[in-house]
N, C-alpha and C positions, 0 to 999 in steps of 0.2 A: 715176257718178251716186250721189247720197246717197239712202238708202232713204226711202220715203214714211212715212206715219203709219198706225197701227193703228186699226181701227174696231170689231172684234169680239173681245170677251173673254168667255169662258164658264167656269163652274165645272163641269168634267166629273164630278168626284168631290170630296168634302170635302177641302179643302187643296190641290187641284191645279187650277191655272188654265191654260186652253188658249186659243190664238189662231190666226188664219189667217196664212199666210205674208205677209210684207211684201216687196213688189218690191225687188230689188237688195240684199237683206239676206244677210249671211253668218253673222251671229249676232244675238242678241236681248238686250236689257237690260230688266229689270222694276223699276219704281219702285212703292213703297208709300207711301200718305199716309193720315193720320188725317183722316177727314171732319169730325170735331168741331173740329179745329184749323185747318181750311180757312177762310181769311178773305181779304177784299179790302179792306185798310185804306185804300187811296187811292182806292177806288171807280172804278177804270179798267176794270173788267170782267175783270181778270186776277187769279187767286188769288196770294197772297203766296208760295206754294210749291206745287209739284206733287209733293212727296214726295222721298224719298231712295232711293238704289240698294238694292234688295233682293237682286238677283242680276244678274250681268253675264256676257257672253260665252257665252250659252246657244245650243247648236246645235239643240236640240229646240224644238218649238212648244208647250212646256209648262214651267211652273215650279211648285215646291212651296212652300207657306207653311203650315206646321203650327201657327204661332202663332195665338193667339186675341186679338182686341182686348179691352180692358177692358169690363166689363159696361156696357151702354148706349152703347158706342162702335162705330163702323164704320170699316173700312179701305177705301180705294179703290186701284185699281191701274191703271197705265199701262205700255204696252210700246212700246219703240222698236227699230227695226232698226239694225244696225251693218254698214257695208260698207267697201270700200276707200277711200272718200272721207270717212268719218266717220260719226257717229251721226245717224240720221234724227230726224224730228220726233216730239214727243209729242202732236201735234195742235194745235188752236187753241181758244181760249176762245170763249165766246158773242159776245164783242166783236170776234173775228177776230184777236186777238193770239196769238203763239205761246206755248205752255205751256213753261215752263222749270223743271227740277227744282231743289230746294234744293242738291243736290250731284250732279253727273253721275257716272255709273258709270265705273269705271276702264277 
């Protein structure tokens, strides 16, 4: 079974993102996106990109990102589970379409 999608991401401490376990996951991938660069140029309700791989193959339910966005900018984060049948979903857009990263984690 391919892992499901993540719904809860929390900053436990500055620079450390935590999440709940995702069913059927053996490891986790974290994607980071710049919210200022987030756009939907074809107006289909799906962003042009949902970020790039920040960290992959994590066994813990946490990831570190000590970087800071540029002044006035924000970063967004998505987590997927990875299991024996592949990587799970990054969830769905408000229009119901699956979120796809600009480049998948290795």
